[in-house]
VEXDREN-2710 file (C-alpha; in Angstrom, 1 decimal):
% VEXDREN-2710
k/r/px/py/pz
1/MET/0.0/0.0/0.0
2/HIS/3.1/2.3/0.2
3/THR/3.1/1.9/-3.6
4/LEU/-0.5/3.1/-3.6
5/ARG/0.4/6.2/-1.7
6/SER/3.4/6.9/-4.0
7/ALA/1.2/6.5/-7.1
8/LEU/-1.5/8.8/-5.7
9/SER/1.1/11.5/-5.0
10/HIS/2.7/11.4/-8.5
11/PRO/2.6/14.9/-10.1
12/ALA/1.6/13.5/-13.5
13/CYS/-1.4/11.7/-12.1
14/ARG/-2.4/13.2/-8.8
15/LEU/-5.3/10.8/-8.2
16/SER/-5.2/11.9/-4.5
17/ASN/-6.0/15.5/-5.6
18/LEU/-8.7/14.2/-7.9
19/CYS/-10.2/12.2/-5.0
20/LYS/-10.2/15.3/-2.9
21/THR/-12.2/17.4/-5.3
22/SER/-15.7/17.2/-6.7
23/GLY/-14.0/17.6/-10.1
24/PHE/-12.9/14.0/-9.8
25/LEU/-16.4/12.7/-10.4
26/LYS/-16.8/15.0/-13.4
27/HIS/-13.4/13.9/-14.6
28/LEU/-14.6/10.2/-14.6
29/ALA/-18.1/10.8/-15.6
30/GLY/-16.9/12.8/-18.6
31/ARG/-14.8/9.8/-19.7
32/GLN/-11.6/11.8/-19.9
33/ARG/-8.2/10.3/-19.7
34/CYS/-5.9/11.8/-17.1
35/PRO/-2.4/13.1/-18.3
36/SER/-0.5/10.0/-17.3
37/GLN/-3.3/7.8/-18.9
38/CYS/-3.5/5.9/-15.7
39/PHE/-7.3/5.7/-15.5
40/TYR/-10.1/5.6/-18.1
41/SER/-13.7/5.9/-17.1
42/THR/-16.4/3.9/-18.9
43/VAL/-19.2/4.8/-16.6
44/PRO/-22.2/6.9/-17.6
45/SER/-22.5/10.5/-16.5
46/HIS/-23.5/10.9/-12.8
47/LYS/-25.7/13.8/-13.7
48/ASN/-28.3/11.5/-15.0
49/LEU/-28.5/9.6/-11.7
50/SER/-30.9/10.3/-8.8
51/PRO/-29.4/11.9/-5.7
52/ILE/-29.4/8.5/-3.9
53/LYS/-27.6/6.8/-6.7
54/ARG/-25.1/9.7/-7.1
55/ARG/-24.1/9.2/-3.5
56/VAL/-23.4/5.5/-4.0
57/PHE/-21.9/6.2/-7.4
58/GLY/-19.5/8.7/-5.9
59/GLY/-18.3/6.3/-3.3
60/SER/-17.8/3.6/-5.9
61/LEU/-15.8/5.9/-8.1
62/LEU/-13.5/6.8/-5.2
63/LEU/-12.9/3.1/-4.5
64/SER/-12.3/2.5/-8.2
65/ALA/-9.6/5.2/-8.2
66/PHE/-7.7/3.4/-5.5
67/ALA/-8.0/0.1/-7.4
68/ALA/-6.8/1.8/-10.6
69/ALA/-3.8/3.3/-8.8
70/LEU/-2.8/-0.2/-7.7
71/ILE/-3.0/-1.5/-11.3
72/TYR/-1.1/1.3/-12.9
73/THR/1.5/2.0/-10.2
74/PRO/4.5/0.5/-12.0
75/THR/4.6/3.3/-14.6
76/VAL/5.1/6.0/-12.0
77/ARG/6.6/4.2/-9.0
78/ALA/10.3/5.2/-9.4
79/GLU/9.6/8.9/-10.0
80/ALA/7.0/9.0/-7.2
81/LEU/9.5/7.5/-4.7
82/THR/12.1/10.0/-5.8
83/GLU/9.7/12.9/-5.2
84/HIS/8.6/11.4/-1.9
85/ASP/12.2/11.4/-0.6
86/SER/12.7/15.0/-1.5
87/GLN/9.6/16.4/0.2
88/THR/9.9/19.3/2.6
89/GLN/8.6/19.3/6.1
90/PRO/4.8/18.9/6.3
91/ALA/2.4/21.8/6.9
92/THR/1.2/22.3/10.5
93/PHE/-2.2/23.4/11.7
94/ARG/-3.3/24.7/15.1
95/LEU/-6.3/22.9/16.7
96/ASP/-8.3/26.1/16.4
97/GLU/-7.9/25.9/12.7
98/VAL/-9.0/22.3/12.6
99/ARG/-12.2/23.1/14.6
100/LYS/-13.2/25.7/12.0
101/HIS/-13.5/22.8/9.5
102/GLY/-16.4/21.0/11.3
103/ARG/-19.8/19.8/10.2
104/HIS/-21.0/23.2/8.7
105/ALA/-17.7/24.1/7.0
106/GLN/-17.2/23.7/3.3
107/GLU/-14.1/21.6/3.8
108/LYS/-14.2/19.0/6.6
109/TRP/-11.0/18.0/8.5
110/ILE/-10.2/15.5/11.1
111/THR/-7.2/14.6/13.1
112/LYS/-5.9/11.1/13.8
113/GLY/-3.1/11.0/16.3
114/ASN/-1.1/14.1/15.5
115/LYS/-1.9/14.2/11.8
116/VAL/-4.5/16.3/10.0
117/TYR/-6.7/15.0/7.1
118/ASN/-9.1/16.8/4.7
119/ILE/-11.8/14.2/4.2
120/THR/-14.3/16.4/2.4
121/ASP/-14.8/14.3/-0.6
122/TRP/-14.5/11.0/1.1
123/ILE/-17.7/11.6/3.1
124/PRO/-20.1/10.6/0.2
125/GLY/-18.2/7.3/-0.2
126/HIS/-17.8/6.5/3.5
127/PRO/-19.3/3.0/4.0
128/GLY/-20.6/4.0/7.5
129/GLY/-22.6/6.9/6.0
130/GLU/-22.8/10.4/7.6
131/VAL/-21.8/9.2/11.1
132/ILE/-18.3/10.4/10.1
133/LEU/-19.7/14.0/10.4
134/ARG/-19.7/13.6/14.2
135/ALA/-15.9/13.6/14.2
136/VAL/-15.1/16.4/11.7
137/GLY/-13.5/19.4/13.2
138/GLY/-11.6/17.3/15.8
139/PRO/-10.1/13.9/16.6
140/VAL/-11.5/10.7/15.0
141/ASP/-9.6/8.4/17.5
142/GLN/-12.4/8.0/20.0
143/TYR/-14.8/7.0/17.3
144/TRP/-12.4/4.4/15.9
145/ASN/-12.2/3.0/19.4
146/ILE/-16.0/2.4/19.1
147/PHE/-16.0/1.3/15.5
148/THR/-12.9/-1.0/15.6
149/ILE/-13.5/-2.2/12.0
150/HIS/-11.4/0.9/11.0
151/LYS/-8.3/-0.5/12.7
152/LYS/-7.0/-2.2/9.6
153/GLN/-4.0/-1.4/7.4
154/ASP/-6.1/-0.9/4.2
155/VAL/-8.2/1.7/6.1
156/TYR/-5.1/3.5/7.3
157/ASP/-3.7/3.6/3.8
158/ILE/-6.9/5.1/2.4
159/LEU/-6.9/7.7/5.2
160/ASP/-3.3/8.6/4.3
161/THR/-4.3/9.7/0.9
162/PHE/-6.2/12.6/2.5
163/TYR/-3.3/13.7/4.7
164/ILE/-2.6/17.5/4.6
165/GLY/-0.3/18.0/7.5
166/ASP/0.4/17.7/11.2
167/VAL/-1.1/19.2/14.3
168/ASP/1.1/22.1/15.5
169/PRO/3.4/20.8/18.2
170/ARG/2.4/23.8/20.4
171/ASP/-1.1/22.2/20.8
172/LEU/0.1/18.8/21.8
173/VAL/0.6/17.4/25.3
174/ASN/3.1/14.6/25.4
175/GLY/2.8/14.3/21.7
176/LYS/-1.0/13.9/21.8
177/VAL/-4.1/16.1/21.3
178/PRO/-5.1/17.1/24.8
179/VAL/-8.2/15.6/26.4
180/GLU/-10.1/18.9/26.5
181/HIS/-10.1/18.9/22.7
182/VAL/-11.5/15.3/22.4
183/ASP/-15.3/15.3/22.0
184/ASP/-17.1/12.8/24.2
185/PRO/-19.8/11.3/21.9
186/PHE/-21.7/9.9/24.8
187/LYS/-22.1/13.1/26.7
188/ASN/-25.9/13.3/26.0
189/ASP/-26.6/9.7/27.1
190/PRO/-29.4/9.7/29.8
191/LYS/-29.3/8.1/33.3
192/ARG/-30.6/4.6/33.2
193/ASP/-32.4/2.4/35.7
194/ASP/-30.0/0.4/37.9
195/ARG/-32.1/-2.8/37.4
196/LEU/-31.2/-3.1/33.7
197/ILE/-28.8/-5.9/33.0
198/VAL/-25.9/-4.1/31.4
199/HIS/-23.7/-5.7/28.7
200/SER/-21.8/-2.5/27.6
201/ASP/-21.6/1.1/28.8
202/ARG/-20.3/2.9/25.7
203/PRO/-22.4/2.4/23.6
204/PHE/-25.0/1.4/26.2
205/ASN/-26.6/-2.0/25.8
206/ALA/-28.7/-3.6/28.5
207/GLU/-31.5/-6.2/28.7
208/THR/-34.8/-6.2/30.6
209/PRO/-34.5/-7.7/34.1
210/PRO/-36.9/-10.5/35.2
211/GLU/-39.5/-8.2/36.7
212/GLY/-39.8/-6.5/33.3
213/LEU/-40.0/-9.7/31.4
214/ASN/-42.8/-10.9/33.6
215/ALA/-45.1/-8.0/32.8
216/TYR/-47.2/-7.9/29.6
217/ILE/-46.4/-4.2/29.0
218/THR/-42.7/-3.6/29.8
219/PRO/-42.2/-0.5/31.9
220/ASP/-40.4/2.3/30.0
221/ASP/-37.4/2.3/32.3
222/LEU/-37.0/-1.5/32.1
223/PHE/-37.4/-1.7/28.3
224/TYR/-34.2/-3.3/26.9
225/VAL/-31.8/-0.8/25.4
226/ARG/-29.8/-1.5/22.2
227/GLN/-27.5/1.3/21.1
228/HIS/-25.1/1.0/18.2
229/MET/-23.7/4.4/18.9
230/TRP/-24.5/7.3/21.2
231/VAL/-27.7/9.1/22.1
232/PRO/-27.8/12.2/19.8
233/ASP/-28.4/15.7/20.9
234/VAL/-32.0/16.3/19.8
235/ASP/-34.5/19.2/20.3
236/GLU/-38.2/18.4/19.7
237/THR/-38.9/22.0/18.7
238/LYS/-36.2/21.9/16.0
239/HIS/-36.4/18.3/14.9
240/THR/-37.5/17.7/11.3
241/LEU/-38.2/14.7/9.1
242/VAL/-37.2/14.8/5.5
243/VAL/-38.9/12.4/3.0
244/GLU/-36.8/12.0/-0.2
245/LEU/-38.4/10.5/-3.4
246/THR/-36.6/8.6/-6.1
247/ASP/-36.3/11.7/-8.3
248/GLY/-34.6/13.7/-5.5
249/GLU/-37.6/15.7/-4.6
250/GLU/-37.9/16.3/-0.8
251/LYS/-40.6/17.3/1.6
252/GLU/-39.9/18.3/5.2
253/TYR/-42.1/17.8/8.2
254/SER/-41.8/19.3/11.7
255/LEU/-43.0/17.2/14.7
256/ASP/-46.1/19.4/14.9
257/ASP/-46.8/18.7/11.2
258/ILE/-46.7/15.0/11.8
259/LYS/-48.9/15.2/14.9
260/GLY/-51.4/17.6/13.4
261/LYS/-51.7/16.4/9.8
262/PHE/-52.1/12.7/10.1
263/LYS/-54.4/10.3/12.0
264/GLU/-53.0/9.1/15.3
265/VAL/-52.7/5.3/15.7
266/THR/-51.7/3.0/18.7
267/VAL/-50.3/-0.4/18.2
268/THR/-49.1/-3.0/20.8
269/ALA/-45.9/-4.5/19.5
270/THR/-42.9/-6.4/20.7
271/LEU/-39.4/-5.4/19.7
272/GLN/-36.7/-8.0/19.8
273/CYS/-33.0/-7.6/19.1
274/SER/-31.7/-10.1/16.5
275/GLY/-29.1/-11.1/19.1
276/ASN/-31.6/-12.0/21.7
277/ARG/-30.6/-15.3/23.4
278/ARG/-27.2/-15.3/21.6
279/LYS/-25.6/-16.4/24.9
280/HIS/-27.6/-19.7/24.6
281/MET/-26.2/-20.4/21.1
282/THR/-22.7/-19.9/22.4
283/GLU/-23.3/-22.1/25.4
284/GLU/-25.1/-24.9/23.6
285/SER/-23.1/-24.9/20.3
286/ARG/-20.1/-22.7/19.6
287/SER/-18.7/-19.2/20.2
288/THR/-20.6/-16.4/18.5
289/ASN/-19.6/-12.8/17.7
290/GLY/-21.5/-10.0/19.4
291/LEU/-23.0/-9.1/22.8
292/GLN/-23.9/-12.2/24.7
293/TRP/-27.6/-11.4/25.3
294/ASP/-29.6/-13.7/27.6
295/ALA/-33.4/-13.9/27.1
296/GLY/-34.0/-10.2/27.9
297/ALA/-33.2/-8.4/24.6
298/ILE/-36.9/-8.3/24.0
299/SER/-39.7/-6.0/25.4
300/ASN/-43.4/-5.1/24.7
301/ALA/-45.0/-1.7/24.6
302/GLU/-47.9/0.3/23.2
303/TRP/-46.6/2.7/20.5
304/THR/-48.5/5.8/19.4
305/GLY/-47.8/7.7/16.2
306/VAL/-48.9/8.0/12.6
307/ARG/-48.8/5.5/9.8
308/LEU/-45.8/5.6/7.5
309/ARG/-48.0/4.9/4.5
310/ASP/-49.9/8.1/5.2
311/VAL/-46.8/10.2/5.4
312/LEU/-45.3/8.6/2.2
313/LYS/-48.6/9.3/0.4
314/ASP/-48.6/13.0/1.5
315/ALA/-44.9/13.3/0.3
316/GLY/-45.9/12.2/-3.2
317/VAL/-45.4/8.4/-3.2
318/GLN/-48.2/6.6/-5.2
319/ILE/-48.8/4.0/-2.5
320/ASP/-51.7/2.3/-4.3
321/ASP/-49.8/2.1/-7.7
322/LEU/-46.1/1.9/-6.8
323/PRO/-43.7/2.8/-9.6
324/GLN/-41.4/-0.1/-10.6
325/ASP/-38.3/1.7/-9.3
326/VAL/-39.8/1.9/-5.8
327/LYS/-38.8/-1.2/-4.0
328/HIS/-37.4/-0.2/-0.6
329/VAL/-37.8/2.5/2.0
330/GLN/-34.6/3.6/3.7
331/PHE/-34.5/5.3/7.2
332/VAL/-31.7/7.3/8.8
333/GLY/-31.5/8.4/12.4
334/ALA/-29.9/11.6/13.9
335/GLU/-26.9/9.6/15.0
336/ALA/-26.5/8.3/11.4
337/TYR/-27.8/4.7/12.0
338/GLY/-29.5/3.4/8.8
339/ALA/-31.8/0.6/7.8
340/SER/-34.5/-0.2/5.4
341/ILE/-37.6/-2.3/4.8
342/PRO/-39.3/-3.5/1.6
343/VAL/-41.8/-1.0/0.3
344/ALA/-44.5/-3.7/0.4
345/LYS/-44.2/-3.7/4.2
346/ALA/-44.0/0.1/4.4
347/VAL/-47.3/0.7/2.6
348/ASP/-49.2/-2.3/3.7
349/PRO/-52.5/-1.1/5.3
350/LEU/-52.3/-4.1/7.7
351/GLY/-48.6/-3.7/8.3
352/ASP/-49.0/-1.1/11.0
353/VAL/-45.6/0.6/10.4
354/LEU/-45.6/3.7/12.5
355/LEU/-43.7/6.9/12.9
356/VAL/-43.9/7.0/16.7
357/TYR/-43.7/9.8/19.3
358/LYS/-45.3/8.1/22.3
359/MET/-44.5/4.9/24.2
360/ASN/-46.9/3.5/26.7
361/ASN/-48.9/6.8/26.4
362/LYS/-45.9/8.9/27.4
363/PRO/-43.4/10.8/25.2
364/LEU/-40.6/8.6/24.0
365/ALA/-37.6/8.3/26.3
366/LEU/-34.2/9.4/24.9
367/ASP/-33.0/5.9/24.8
368/HIS/-36.0/4.8/22.8
369/GLY/-35.8/7.4/20.0
370/TYR/-37.2/10.7/21.4
371/PRO/-38.7/12.7/19.7
372/LEU/-39.5/10.5/16.7
373/ARG/-38.7/6.9/15.8
374/LEU/-39.8/4.2/13.4
375/VAL/-41.6/1.0/14.7
376/VAL/-41.9/-1.9/12.3
377/PRO/-44.0/-4.5/14.0
378/GLY/-43.2/-8.1/13.3
379/ASN/-39.7/-7.3/12.0
380/VAL/-36.4/-7.5/13.8
381/ALA/-35.9/-4.4/16.0
382/ALA/-32.8/-3.3/13.9
383/ARG/-35.2/-2.0/11.3
384/SER/-37.1/0.3/13.8
385/VAL/-34.8/3.3/13.5
386/LYS/-34.6/5.7/16.4
387/TRP/-34.3/9.5/16.3
388/LEU/-35.6/9.4/12.8
389/ASN/-34.8/12.4/10.6
390/ARG/-34.7/11.1/7.0
391/ILE/-36.7/8.7/4.9
392/ARG/-35.6/7.8/1.4
393/VAL/-37.8/6.0/-1.2
394/SER/-35.4/3.9/-3.3
395/ASP/-34.9/1.1/-5.7
396/GLU/-32.4/-0.5/-3.4
397/GLU/-32.0/-1.3/0.3
398/SER/-30.1/0.9/2.7
399/PRO/-26.4/1.0/2.0
400/SER/-25.6/1.0/5.7
401/GLN/-23.5/-1.7/7.3
402/TRP/-26.4/-2.6/9.6
403/GLN/-28.4/-3.5/6.5
404/ARG/-25.8/-4.9/4.2
405/ARG/-23.6/-6.8/6.8
406/ASP/-24.4/-7.1/10.5
407/TYR/-27.9/-8.5/10.5
408/LYS/-27.7/-11.5/8.3
409/CYS/-27.5/-15.3/8.9
410/PHE/-25.2/-17.9/7.3
411/GLY/-24.8/-21.6/7.4
412/PRO/-23.2/-23.4/10.4
413/ASN/-20.0/-23.9/8.4
414/ILE/-19.5/-20.3/7.3
415/THR/-17.1/-18.0/9.2
416/ASN/-15.9/-15.7/6.4
417/PRO/-19.1/-14.9/4.5
418/ASP/-19.9/-13.3/1.2
419/TRP/-22.2/-10.7/2.8
420/ASP/-24.0/-10.0/-0.4
421/SER/-25.1/-13.7/-0.7
422/ALA/-27.7/-13.5/2.1
423/PRO/-30.7/-11.3/2.5
424/ALA/-31.0/-8.8/5.4
425/ILE/-33.1/-10.1/8.3
426/GLN/-36.6/-8.7/8.3
427/GLU/-39.3/-10.9/10.0
428/THR/-38.2/-12.9/13.0
429/PRO/-38.8/-16.7/13.6
430/VAL/-41.0/-18.1/16.3
431/GLN/-39.5/-17.7/19.8
432/SER/-40.2/-18.5/23.4
433/ALA/-38.3/-18.4/26.7
434/ILE/-38.8/-19.2/30.4
435/THR/-38.7/-15.9/32.5
436/SER/-39.8/-17.2/35.9
437/LEU/-39.4/-20.6/37.6
438/ARG/-40.6/-20.5/41.2
439/ASP/-41.7/-22.8/44.0
440/ILE/-45.2/-22.2/45.3
441/THR/-46.9/-23.6/48.4
442/PRO/-50.4/-23.8/49.7
443/HIS/-49.1/-22.3/53.0
444/SER/-48.8/-18.9/51.2
445/PRO/-52.1/-17.0/50.8
446/ALA/-51.0/-15.6/47.4
447/ASP/-49.8/-19.0/46.2
448/SER/-52.8/-20.9/47.4
449/LYS/-55.1/-18.8/45.2
450/LEU/-53.0/-19.7/42.2
451/LEU/-53.0/-23.4/43.2
452/GLN/-56.8/-23.3/43.4
453/VAL/-57.0/-22.1/39.8
454/TYR/-55.1/-25.2/38.7
455/GLY/-56.8/-27.6/41.1
456/LEU/-53.7/-28.3/43.1
457/GLU/-53.2/-28.6/46.9
458/GLN/-49.6/-29.7/47.2
459/ASP/-46.3/-27.9/46.9
460/SER/-45.9/-27.0/43.2
461/ILE/-43.8/-25.1/40.6
462/ALA/-45.1/-22.1/38.6
463/VAL/-43.3/-21.7/35.2
464/GLU/-43.9/-18.6/33.2
465/GLY/-42.5/-16.9/30.1
466/TYR/-43.1/-15.3/26.8
467/SER/-43.7/-16.5/23.2
468/PHE/-43.6/-14.5/20.0
469/SER/-43.4/-14.9/16.3
470/GLY/-42.5/-12.4/13.6
471/GLY/-44.7/-11.2/10.7
472/GLY/-47.8/-10.8/13.0
473/ARG/-48.2/-14.6/13.2
474/ARG/-50.3/-15.6/16.3
475/ILE/-49.0/-18.0/18.9
476/VAL/-51.3/-21.0/19.0
477/ARG/-49.5/-23.3/21.4
478/VAL/-46.7/-23.4/23.9
479/ASP/-45.3/-26.8/24.9
480/VAL/-43.4/-27.2/28.2
481/SER/-41.4/-30.1/29.6
482/ALA/-40.2/-30.7/33.1
483/ASP/-37.8/-33.5/32.1
484/ASN/-35.7/-32.0/29.4
485/GLY/-38.1/-32.8/26.6
486/ARG/-39.0/-36.4/27.3
487/ASN/-42.6/-35.6/28.2
488/TRP/-44.6/-32.5/27.1
489/HIS/-47.5/-30.5/28.4
490/GLN/-49.4/-27.5/27.0
491/ALA/-49.0/-24.2/28.9
492/GLU/-51.9/-21.8/29.4
493/LEU/-51.8/-18.9/27.0
494/LEU/-52.5/-15.8/29.1
495/PRO/-54.6/-12.9/27.7
496/PRO/-53.5/-9.3/28.1
497/PRO/-54.2/-8.2/31.7
498/GLY/-57.5/-6.4/32.5
499/GLY/-59.1/-7.9/29.4
500/ALA/-57.5/-5.2/27.2
501/ASP/-57.3/-5.9/23.5
502/CYS/-54.0/-6.1/21.8
503/LYS/-54.0/-3.1/19.5
504/GLY/-53.1/-3.6/15.8
505/ALA/-54.1/-5.4/12.7
506/LYS/-52.2/-8.5/13.5
507/ALA/-50.6/-10.3/16.5
508/TRP/-47.6/-7.9/16.9
509/ALA/-47.2/-8.5/20.6
510/TRP/-45.8/-11.4/22.6
511/THR/-48.0/-13.9/24.3
512/ARG/-47.4/-14.6/27.9
513/TRP/-47.8/-18.2/29.1
514/ARG/-48.0/-20.2/32.4
515/TRP/-47.7/-23.8/33.5
516/VAL/-48.2/-25.0/37.1
517/LEU/-47.3/-28.6/38.1
518/PRO/-46.7/-30.5/41.3
519/ARG/-43.2/-30.3/42.5
520/SER/-43.0/-34.1/42.6
521/GLN/-43.2/-34.2/38.8
522/ALA/-40.2/-31.9/38.2
523/GLY/-37.0/-33.1/36.8
524/ARG/-33.7/-31.2/36.6
525/CYS/-34.3/-29.3/33.4
526/PHE/-37.4/-27.4/32.1
527/VAL/-37.8/-26.8/28.4
528/VAL/-40.2/-24.6/26.4
529/LYS/-41.0/-24.3/22.7
530/ALA/-43.7/-22.4/20.9
531/VAL/-45.8/-22.9/17.8
532/ASP/-47.3/-20.1/15.7
533/GLU/-50.4/-20.1/13.5
534/ALA/-48.4/-21.2/10.4
535/TYR/-47.2/-24.2/12.5
536/ASN/-43.7/-22.9/12.6
537/THR/-41.9/-24.2/15.7
538/GLN/-38.5/-24.0/17.4
539/ALA/-35.7/-26.3/16.7
540/GLY/-34.6/-28.7/19.5
541/GLU/-30.8/-28.2/19.1
542/TYR/-28.6/-25.2/18.4
543/GLU/-26.0/-26.6/16.1
544/ALA/-28.3/-27.0/13.1
545/ASN/-29.2/-23.2/13.3
546/TYR/-25.7/-22.1/14.3
547/ASN/-24.4/-18.9/12.6
548/PHE/-21.2/-17.2/13.7
549/ARG/-23.0/-13.9/14.4
550/GLY/-25.5/-15.7/16.7
551/ASN/-28.4/-14.0/15.1
552/LEU/-32.0/-15.2/15.5
553/THR/-31.3/-17.8/18.2
554/SER/-34.6/-19.5/18.7
555/SER/-34.0/-23.2/19.7
556/TRP/-35.6/-24.7/22.7
557/HIS/-35.0/-22.7/25.8
558/ARG/-33.8/-24.8/28.7
559/LEU/-33.6/-23.8/32.3
560/GLY/-32.1/-26.0/35.1
561/TYR/-34.1/-26.7/38.3
562/ARG/-33.2/-27.8/41.8
563/ALA/-35.7/-28.9/44.4
564/LYS/-36.4/-26.6/47.3
565/PRO/-35.3/-24.4/49.0
566/VAL/-34.5/-22.8/45.7
567/SER/-37.0/-20.0/44.7
568/SER/-35.8/-17.8/41.9
569/GLU/-36.8/-15.7/38.9
570/SER/-34.5/-15.8/35.9
571/SER/-34.2/-14.3/32.6
572/GLY/-32.8/-17.5/31.2
END
C-alpha cells in the first residue's frame, strides 16, 4: 500500500487530488483520460442519476480510483518515490484551525493521532454513512475505538491519501491532542435504571430484568436498550423529518406537522434484538460474535404515532400504484444509523408501520428514540430506526453496514461470509423463553389462590415466560417439559391483563404463558417451545441453526431446576 500512496502523489497523475475534489467525479463521468493515462472511465455521467444513486456512485468511483492506482502503479513508481524522498517538512495546523473545519464548513477536516486530514470528498463514499460528520473538526480516534472495524491497514492507507499536514506541536501534550479537545460522543446519554442488566456502557446496551419480562407491557425504564452508537443531541422544537423521493424531490415535516396532519394510531408491538438469546447459542453450540444477550433483549410496549404509509402518500409516493423503481424505503437516524424495509411492508395497510412519538402513552424516552422513531411491527428491531430524521424511497435497500452486513445469517460452516449472498433479516422466527421458575406452596395465601385455579393442593412449581413470532403470526400453542423434553404438556396462553385488547391489525405483541405442576413431577431441566399459526416451531438443538453472528437464536430454551429451598426468577 506504500506503492499506492506513492502513485497517488505522483505529479503526472495526482489521483489523490482528484479524489479530494468534486471535479474527480466530473473527470470520470466525462470519460476523460488523465495526463498519465492511468485511469479511463467507462461509466455513464453521474448527472443522470438520482441523488441517492449519485451518493453510492460517488463512493464507488473513489474506490475505483484506489484500485486503478494499484493497477497502474509500475509506470510511475520510481519517479514517485524520488519525489517522496525530497519532500519538505509537512504543513502544521493549530487545533483552532481544525475546529473551523467542522460539520458546517465547506471543507471538513479530522485529526488522527497528531496528523490532519481533509476528508471532504471521502464523506459521500464513507461506508458508514454520515456518522463520520460527528468527528469532523476534531479527533477521530475515540470514534475508531468504538468502530474498531477501522483499525485495519487498508483503512489506514486510504486515510493517508487525505493527509494534509500535522497538528502544530504547540497544541500537543506529550505528543497527543489534549483531552479537552477530544469530544465525548456519549455526553448526551441519559441516566438509566439500575435494574437493567448491562452488557456494555459505551455504547449502552442492556437487557430487561426478570421483573420487566414478567409484565405484559414492559415499563419504559425497564425496556431493553440497544444502542449502536451514542444518544444524539435532539430538540423536539427543531427536529424535522425529510422524505426524499426517487427523483430527488424532498418534503420536510416538523413534529407538529406529523402530529397535526395525520391520524393518530396506537399499536401494541414487541421489539426483539436479532441477538436475543445469543448467549444460549454460544453455550449450547459454539462461540458467537456479538453481545452475549440472555433472554432479555426483547420487550413489549404500546406505540403511538402515525402510519408511515400516510406520510409517504402525502410526500408524493403513489402507495396504491407503486412505480417499478420503488422497492425499498430507507431510514436514517440523527446519530446516522441506517436501515430499510421492503416497500410492500412500508405501505401495507395491515402492516402497522408507524412513525412513533409516544411509548406507553408517554413521550418517547431518549434511549428509545425521542422525539421520533420508526416502529416496524413483526420485524427485527434493527429496522425500527430511532431518532428518525430522514426517509428515502429507493430502488435499493439501505447501503448502511447494519443493513448490508451485520444483521444476516449464514450456514453453520460459514465463518468468512460473502455478505451479499444473504438477505438482510426482516421478519423474525417463532420464539419463546422461560422468564420465571418458582416454587409455590399452599401455605402462602397468594400461592394458594394460584394453586386453586389449577386444582392443586400440594407444593408446586409455577413456570412462566413469553412467546412471540414475527410477521404478525399468532402463537397457537406453547409446549413445556419438566424433564428435558421427554414428556410434554401444554401451557396456558395468558390474555393481556385487564381484558385489554392487543392493538393492531395482527398479532404484533408477545403472548405470555404459564404452567403449574406438582413439584414431585419436576426433573432437573425445564424446556419450552412455541408454535405459531403457520405451525412454525422452534428447533430442538442449536448446532443446526448455528451462525457465527449468533443472530435469531430460537432453539428450545432450557432452564435448570433444583428442588427446594430454591426460589428464583431468571431471565434465562
